[in-house]
N, C-alpha and C positions, 0 to 999 in steps of 0.2 A: 504494500500500500504506500503510495508516495505521500509526502508531507502535505501537499496541496489538497489531495483528495481527503486525507484524514482531517485536515482543518475545515474543509468545506462541510463534511458530514458533522463534525463536532460543533460547528458554529451555527448550523441551520436553526432558524427560529421563524415559525409561521407568522409571528406577530411583527417581525422586522425584516421584511423582504426588500431586496435591492432592485433597482431598475433593470439590471442584467437578468435577474431571475424572471421578472415579468416578461422580458423580451424572449427568453429561452430558458424554461425551467428544467429542460431534459438532462443537461449535464449534472445538475444538482440531484435530480431524481435518481440518475444512474449511480452516483456516488453513494447516496443513502441506501439504495437497494443492495449495493455490494458490501457496504461497510457497517451500516446501522439500520437494517431493514425494519426493526421495531424500535423506533427512535423516541426516547423520552425528551419532550420539549420543556423549555424553562417554565411554562405555565402548568406543568404537571400532567398534560395530556400526552398521548402517544400518536405517532405518525407512521402509518404502514405503507410500504412501497412494493412488496412482493405480491405477485399474482395469486399464489396459493393462499396467502394470508387474507387477502381481500375476499376470495371465494368463501373461505371459512367463516368470515364475519358476516357476509351477506346471507349465507345459508342458515346460520344459527341465530334466528331472531330472538330466541329466549336469552341467550348469553349477550348478544349485541343488540341493544334496544335502539329503536328509531324515535322513541318518544322524547321530545325536546323540551318538555316543560321545565325540568330542572336546569338544563344547560342554558336555555334562553332567558330565564327569569332575570339573572343579573345583567344580561346584555340589553334587554328590551324593557324591563320593568312592566308596569301595568299599562301596556300600550296596545294600540290596534295591531301593530306589527307582531307583538307577542301573541295576541288572539289569533291572528291569521296563521302564523307559522306553527302554532300548536294545534290548529284545527285541520290543516290541509292534509290530504292523503299521505303525502310522502313522509311526514314527520309523525307518524303514528304507528303503533304496533297492532297486531291482531288482538281482539276481534274487531275493534273500530276500523282498522285499516282494511280488513277483509270485506266488511260490509260496504264501505264507500267504494272500494276498488271494484267490487262486483257490479255496482250500479253504473260506474263510469265505463267499465269494460263492455257492458251490455250495449252501450251507445256507440262503442268503437269496434263493433263486430267486423269481421272480414268483409261481409256484404256491404255494410255501411261505408267502409273505406273504399271498396271497389267502386261504389256509386259516386264517390267524390272525384274520381280520376278525370272525367271529361271537363268538369269545372276547373280543376287544377291545371290541366293542359291549356285551357282557354286563358286563364289568368297569366300563366307563364308566357304564352305567346304574345299577349297584350303588352306585358312588361318588356319583352324583347323588341317589339315594334317601336315602343317609346325610346328604347336605347338606340336602336338603329337610326332613328330620326335625329338623335343628338350627336352621335359619333364618339364623343368622350362622355364618361358617366362615372357615377360613384357606385361601386359594386354593392355596398351594404344598403344604403338608403334607397337606391333606384331598383334594386333587385332582391338581394338576399332577405332583407327584413320585411319586404312588402308581401312575401309569399305566406309565411306562417300567420301573420296578423290577419290576413284575409281568410285563411283556412279556419282559424279558430273563430273568427267573426261569423263565418258561415255555420260552423258547428253549433254555436250558441244563437245563431240567427240574429245577430246584432245588425240593425239597419245600417246600410253603407254610410249614410251621412253622420252616424254617431261613432264611427270607428277611430277617428283621428287620435283621441287621447290614449288608446289602448297600449301602444308601444311604450310611451313615456311612463305610464303607470307601471307596466311590467318591469322596465329597466330600473325604476326607482325601488320597487319592492325587492327585486333580486339583488340589487346593489347593497342593500342592508344585510345580506347574508355573508358578506365578506368577513374574514376572520377578525379584522379590526375596523371599526367604523367611527367616524367623527360625528359631532352633533348635527352637522348639516345633512349628512347622508341619512342619519336616523330620522330627522325631521321630514326630509323629502320622502322617505319610504313610508313614514306614518301617514303623511298627507295623501299619498297615493292610495293607500289602503282605504282611508276615509272616503275619498272621492269615488273610488271604484265601488265600494259597498253602496254608497248613495245611488250610483247609477244602476247597479244590479237590482236594488230594491224596486226601482221603477220598471226595469226590464222583466223581472219576475212577476210583478203585479199585472203587467200587460199580458204575459204569457199564461198566467192563471185564467185571465178573462178570455183569452183566445189561444188555446193550446195549438202547438204545431204538430207535425208528424213525428211521433216518438222514435220511429225507425231511423230518422236522420237529424232530428233536432235534439241535441244532447240536453239542452236546458229543459225542454218538455219532459224528456225521459227522467231526468233527475227529480223534477217536481212530482211526477206521477209515481215514481218508485217502482218496486217490483210487484208482480202479481200477488205475491203472498202478503202484501200490505206493508212491506219494509220500505221506509222512507227516510230521507235525511231530515234532520232538524233544520229550521230556517238558517241558523248560524252555519251549520255544516254545508248547506246548499250554497250560500253566498260565497263562503271562503273557498269551496272547491271549484266554483266557477272561476275565481281569481287564479287558483292553482292551475286549472286547465290552460288558461291563457299563458301563465308564466312558464309552465312546464313545456308547452308546445311552441313557445315563441323564441326566446333567445337561443336555446339549444339548437333549434332547426336553422335559425339565421346563421349561427356559427358553423353548423355542418356545411351549409352552402358556401359561405364566405371562406372558411378554412379550406374547403375542398378546391375551389377555383384558384385560390392563392397557391396552395401546395402543388397543384398540377402545373401552374405557371412556373413554379420554381423547380419542377422536375419534368423538363420538356420531353424526355424520353417516354415517361409514363403518360403524359398528356397526348403525345402522338399515338401511342399504343391504344389509348381509349378512343380517340377519334377514329382510328382505323378499325377498331373492334368494339362498336357501340354495345354489343351484347355483354360486354364485361361491366356494364354500369352497376349491376347489383353488387359484385365483389368489390368494385371501386368504392362504392358508398361505404361498405363495411370497413375497407382499409382506411378511408378518410376518418371514420369514427374512431378507429384504433390509433392512427398516427397522430391526429390532433383532436383528442377527445373534447367535445364541446363543453362537457361538464367534467372538470378535473378532480374534484374533491367530493367525498361523501363523509357523513359523520354518524357515529354510533356512541352509545354509552354502555359500558359493561355492567351487567346486573349481578355477576358473581366473579370470584377470582378466576382468571383464565391465564393459560400459558401459551405464548406464541413464540416460536423460534428460540426457545430457551429463556425467554423473558417472562416473568410473572407480572401480570397487570391486576391491580386490586379492583374489587367491585366499585361501581360508581365512578369509573374513570372515563373521561371523554377520549374517543379514538377517532382520528381522521384517516379515512381510506383514500389513498392517493391513486385514483383511476388512471391519471396520466402516466404515472410510473409503472403501474401494473401492466398497462397496455404496451409497454416497451420492455417487458421482462424477457430476457433471452431464454429462460427456462421454459417459456410458453411459446415464444415467437422467434423463428429463425431470422437472423439479420434484422432485428427489430427497429433499428434507426432508419431503415430503408423503406421508402414508399413503394409498395408492390401492389398494383391495382388488381392483380389476379390471385392474390394471396388466398390460399385455402389449405387446411381449415383456418378459420379466423375467429376464435372464441373470445373476442374482446369483451371488455366490461363497460363499454360506453353507456349501455343501458342497464348497468348493474346485473344482478342475477338473483335467483331465488324469489321469495315472496314479493320483494320490492322491485322486481324487474319492471322497467318503464311500461306503463299501461298504453302509451301512445306510440310505441316504437314502430309499429307497422305503418302508421301514418307518417312519422318522421322519415322512414326509409323511402316511402313513396314520394314525398315532397322533395327529398334530396335527389332521388334518381331522375325525376322529371325535370327539376330545375337544372341540374348539372348537365344531363345529356342533351337537353334542348338548347342550353346556352352554348355548349361546345359545337353542336351541329350548325348553329346559326353564326357563331363568331369564333371559328377555329383559330384565328390569328390574334385574339385579344391579347393585350399587353398591359402590364402594370405601369403606371406613370408615377414614379417616385416610390419611396418605401411606404408600405401600408402602415396605418396607425393602429396599434393594439388598443384594446379596451382598458388596460391598466387594472385588470382584475385577475385574481388567481383562481377563484372557484369556477368561473365561466370563462373559457378561453376562446376569444374571437377578436374580431377587428371592429373598431369604431368607424374607420374610413379607409377605403381602398380605391384610389383614383385609377381609372382604366381608360384605355382607348381600344376601339374595335379595329383599328388600323386599315 
């Protein structure tokens, strides 16, 4: 072990990250995985970077709890952000998690997703027409972020003229999930939850008065509940609508943006995909592995547990580093290389086990249609200047990517 690697692993602190880390966290992840894979951080929590350790934590929901009430109380206090993040699907354990997930999954059935495809293709084609008319464009604002916001807007049947604030609300709420936040980010996130809840109350009232088709209108389905009478409480309903937008929005924006930037930076793989468009499905999986949209997950131990020879006490926060696990050479050959035909590819970008992403089939469809149609239309697209990263560690993506279609 060289001294630099030892120092990098020893000094790593999730609460004191450098600009270099935000630009490229993978050298740090590699060092931690090799030298301190179960890393005790200064705040008393642990940071896991090995693939097998993450799978163990994901699969054992009894030992590794997703319930965030204890962890988020000191961070958010008695706020709407606390109420939101402790009510949403992703931060709960069974049986509450099972009940809410079942209702959401019912609305995201394979048939429902298949029926979204024609509208999704029409939306992507419309955005590509707008880009063609401009010549130079901004990849995130003009394309990547416009797709998931409209898809989730359609799922909840939000009127087109009321969709404008959705993206900003989502970014503000998710921004407050970063490991360390200042008072401004907290206030911004809290106001976004407040404004979003106020809007959803109106939307739900309208939908109760005039229900949509529960086969394709997720909000109607969540309001009506299951045939056996199982329903969400009003609070669960509102917060899980917010969760649906957040879960489906920034991560899918990042998948599309990260994918098109990574292909631009790997011209051999870009050419291979253009010449072999049927590789789009494995290409999307590889983009999810190579630049995971969501880099970190969190759990709390409920009992004493041993991982890799390290004993972790009950009640200890644990960070699961998806970005590191997805480049673990024990699981992936040549993991630092983008290989659009990689198979098998059991990445953890959507987690695994009980908390595997409920919307992953929809995200995959959005990514495949957006990236394949963009490449077919603009095979010679080029970045104009360095892309601007989002300055976030949990969600890895770009704020701005200037492009030309040449």
